[in-house]
N, C-alpha and C positions, 0 to 999 in steps of 0.2 A: 718487518715493516709492511703495512697494508696499503701499498700504492697501486693505483689502477691506471691503465693507459688512457690517454686523452687523444682525441682525433688530431690535435695539432702536433702530435709526436712527443710532447712533453709528458711528465709524470705528475699525477695529482695526489695530494694528500686527502685522507679521509678524516673529517672533523666532526666530532659530536658536540653540539651546542645545547647547553641547558638554557632555554629561552625564558627571559623574565616576563614576556608578553604572551597571553593565550592565543590560540588559533581557533578558527571556526571552519567546520567542514561543510561544504556545499557540493553534494554529489561526489565526484572524484577529485575535487579541488579543495585545497586548503587556503584560507585567507587569514590575514592578521592586520594589525594597524599599519597604515601606509608607510610611515617612517621606518618602522622596524622591518617591514617587508623589503623596503628599498635597501636597507643595510645587508640583510642576510641573503637577498637575491644576488647582490654584488659578490658576496663571499662565495656563492655557488658558481660564479663565473671562473673562480680560480681554485676551487677545491670541491670535493664531494661532501656534501653537508647533510647531516641528520640532525633534526631538532627534537629535543624532548621538551614538551610544554603542556600546559593545561589545555584541554579541549572543552570549549564552552559553546553554548547555543546563541547567546547574544553578547554584544560588547559595544560600549559607546565609542564613537569615533569613526573615521573613514577607513574602510577596509581596502586592501590590495591583495591580489593573489600571490601566493608563494610560487617561486619557480618550480615547475613540475618535477625537476630533477631532485628537489629537496625531499628527503624522506622525513615524515613526521611520526614520532612515537608519542601518542597522547597519554597524558597523566590525568588523574582525577583529583582535583583539589591539591595539586602538587605531589600526589602520592603515586609511586610506581614500584613494582616488585623488584627485589634484589636480582632475581633471575633475569628479568627482561633488561634491566639496566646493566648488569654485568655483561650480557651478550653484546650490547651496543658499545660498551667501553672496550671490549676485546676487539671489536671490528674497527675501531678508530685508531688513527695515529696520535691524535691530540683530542683532548676534551676541554671545552671552555665552560667555565661557570661564571656567574655574575656576583658582584659584591656590593650591590646598591642598597640592600636593606638590612634589617636586624636579624637576630638569632633565629627566631621562629620562621621567618620568611626564607632563611637560608637552609632549611631542612633538606631540600633536594641537593644543594651544593655539598652539604656535609655527607649525605649518603653517597654521592659520587666519589668524593675523596676517600671515603672508607673502602669502597669497592675497588677503586683504581689502585689503591695501595696494595691490595692483595695480589693484583695482577702485575704490579710494577709498571703501570702505565702513567704517562705524564698528564697532569691536569693544570690548566692555566686559568688564573683569576682575572676577570676584566672589571675595571672601575671607570665609569665614564663621567661621573660627577661627584662632588663632595656633598652628598646628601646629609651628612652629619651637620655640616656648617649651615646648609640650607635650612634645616629645621630651626636652628638658632635664629637666623636672619628673619625667617618668616614669622617668628613668634615675637619679634620686637614690637613694643607698643601694646601688646595684648595683656590679659590678666596674669597675675602671679601664677595661678594654677596652670594656665596655658603655657607660660614660659617654663615652668618646672617640668611639665610633660614633654616639652620640646627638648629640654636638656637630657631627660631620660632617654628619649628616642635617639638623640645624637650620640650619647654614650653607647647605646646598644649597637648602633650602626658601626661606630668606630672600633669597638672591641671585636665585633663579628668580622669586620674586614681584616683586622690584624690576625685573628685566629685562622681565617681561611688562607691568608697570604703565607703564613708560616708553613702551611702544609701543601702549598702549591709548588709546581716546578718553576713558576715565574708569574709575574703580574704585569698586565698591560693596562696602561692608563691613558686617558685622553687629555693631553695638554701637560706641559711641564709643571703646572701648579699643583697637580695631584700627586706628584712623586712623593711628597712629604708624608702622605697618608700612610704609606707602607714601607718607606725607605729603610727603617731600622730592622724590619723583619723579613722582607722579601729576598728570595735567593737571587733573583735577577729581575730587572724592570725594563719594560719596553714602553717608551713614551711615543704614542702614536699621534698622528695628525688626523682629526676627525673630519670627514667630508661625506656628503651624499651625492656629489657631482661626478658625472662621467663626461668624457670629451664631447659627446653628442649633445650635452645640455648647455654647452657654452655658446652664448649668443654672439653674433657678429658685433664689431664695435659700433657704438651708437653714433648717429650723426651729431655734429656740433649743435647744441641748443643754447639759445640766449635767454629763454624765459626763466622765471623763478623756479628754483629747485623744489621738488616734492620730497618730503622727509617722512620716514616711517620707522616703526619698531614692530617686532614680531616675536611671539613666543608665549609660554604659559604666563598668565597674569598673576604672578606671585611676587611678594616683596623682594625676594632674592634677585629677580630679573632687573630691578632698578628702574622700571619704567617711569616712576615718579621723578627720577633724576633727569630723564630725557625730556619730560614735559617742562620741568623747571629750566633746563638748558635752552629749550626752544623759545621759551618766553624771554629769557635773558638775551638770546641772540638777535631777537627782533622778528616777530612773526611776519611783519610787513615785508621782510626780505624774501620770503619763501611762499610757495604756492599753497602750503598747508602741511599738517601733521596727521598721519594715520597710524593707528595701532591695530594690529591684527592678532587675535588670540582669544582664549577663554581662560577664566580662572577667578579666584576669590577677590582679586584686587580690582575687578572691572568697575564697580560702582565708585570706589575711592578715586580711581584715575579719572573717571568721567567728571566727578565733582571737582577735582583739582584743575582740570582743563576749563571747566565752566567758571570757577572762581577766578581764574587768571584772565578770563574774557577772551579765550581763544575762539574765534569764529570759524576759521578754516580748520576744524578738528573733527575727526570722525573715528569711531571704533567699529571694527568689523569682527565677526566671528571667524573661526578657523575655516580654511578652505582645503580641498584635497591637494595632496602632494604627489607628484611634482607639478602637474599641469596648471592647476588653479593657483598655486603659490607662485610659480614662475610668471604667470600672467600678471599677478599682482605686482611682483618686483619689476616687471617690464614697464610698469606705469610709475615707478619711483626713481629717485636719483640718489638719495642718501639714506643709509640704514644706520640708526643709532644702536650700538651694542653697549648696553648699560649694566651687564651682569656684575653683581657684587661678590661672586664666588670665584673659584680657582680654575674651573674647567675651560676648555676651548670649544665654544659652540660651533656647530657645523654651519650655522647661518652665515658665517663670514664668507664661505665659499659659494653659497647660494647667491649672496649679494654680488660678489665679484664676477661670477659667471654670467650674470644677467646685466652687467654694465653699471651696477650701483657702486657707490663708494661707502664702505663701512667705516664708521668712526669707532675705534676700539679702545678699551682700557689699556694703559701702558703697564702691563703685567707680564710675567714670564710666559704664559701660554700664547700671548700675541707677539711678544718680542722675538720668541724663538722661531716664528714663521718668516722673519725677515721683512716685516711690513714697513712701508714708507713711514718715517717718523711723523710726517705731517697728518697722519690719520690716527695717531695715538694721543690719548689724553689721560690725566691723572684719574685713576679709578675712583668713582664715587663723588667726583667734583662736578657739580652742575656748571660752575664758573669755567672750568677748564674745557668742558665739552662745548659750552656756548662759544668759547673763543674759536675752537676748531670749526664749529658749525657756521659761525659768522664769516670765517674766511672762505668757506665753500659756497657762499652766495655768489662768488665770482665764477662764471661759467668756464673761463679759461683755465682756472685752477682745477676745476672738476675734470676737465678733459685731460689735463696733464697727470693728475693723480690716477684717473681711470687707466690710462696707458701704462703707468708705472707699476701697477699691481695686477694687471690682466693675466700675466703669465702664471701667477700663483694658482689660479683655478685649473690650469692645465697640468701643473706639477702635482697638486694634492687632490687626486681623484679618489673616489671610494674604492675602485679596484686597486689602485696603488697602495691605499691604506691596508687592505687585506693581504696583498702580496708581501708587504713589509712585515706584517704580523706573522704570517706563515713562515717566512724566512727566519724570523727571530725564534719562533717556537721550535723550528727544526734544529736550530743551533743550541737552544737552551735545554732541550730534553736530554 
């Protein structure tokens, strides 16, 4: 076992991570997308991490530095030599691969599995969202050709996930809803709770406010996110009861959502582009009261803990990924139903109820931190191997 000493007196695992996101080198520093950096930097707090990823010169989005303790092994267009990769696998206790894409995109994952098998080293597959179903949802209402392509991509992703799962020592998924993707073939499954929050990110309790609540939604602007349901629910709940509705994000649905809001006559409505995480996004949430979680898929978005940690109340679909968190039933609604969401939202026009709900869910942010997520995953991998 390749464990190294930690200054705290504990022992640390060495983890090799096949990263789905590229990185950019600036001098002696590596940078990657802010949300992915937030995740892997937290993992570096509890383990010694080496990342294998594409090295690129430019990339859209907001960059964040990787923890300088993280070693980066650059690949070129996803390609890396067997010799280099074998050396990294041999040095690691565990290797993590991703199962979010189809067969061609999984070339590096397949290479890792082949080389790790020769060494008898454990490889663990991670799945954070049901991209197969997302392809189908996002194609609804499009042309027949578009829908057929989406079904082909969906089948490609599903078959690739199962192929990888059969050959991995175990599979970790984000949210109870994803278990079914690989349950028939996985040797063991770890259902993790996804969070980007640390204890230091949790804001103090908000003072009691009597003015109308500010409502928002955030994320990629794609059909799967269900933002159109949130707009419809806001209209049904009575816009006059609230200070306004804000959507933050980028994506293909932007124009459609803006048109929907305009057709509904929403005056206090605005759309914002993405902002840097965490500072910019936390500042945005600090100016909001209610976050509408309208996903139509099976995963558990990390946004729920962002919201709770900053004093907002998330209204969430009543599905396994959310029920398993032990959420207050008063913030759950029937998934995909604008009427059910409007009913919950209308009740939250009452500031006293908002205070009570905020207090009832506040402890969840302290329980489900990003460090706790990685510690739980490491413990599971140690047992599963």
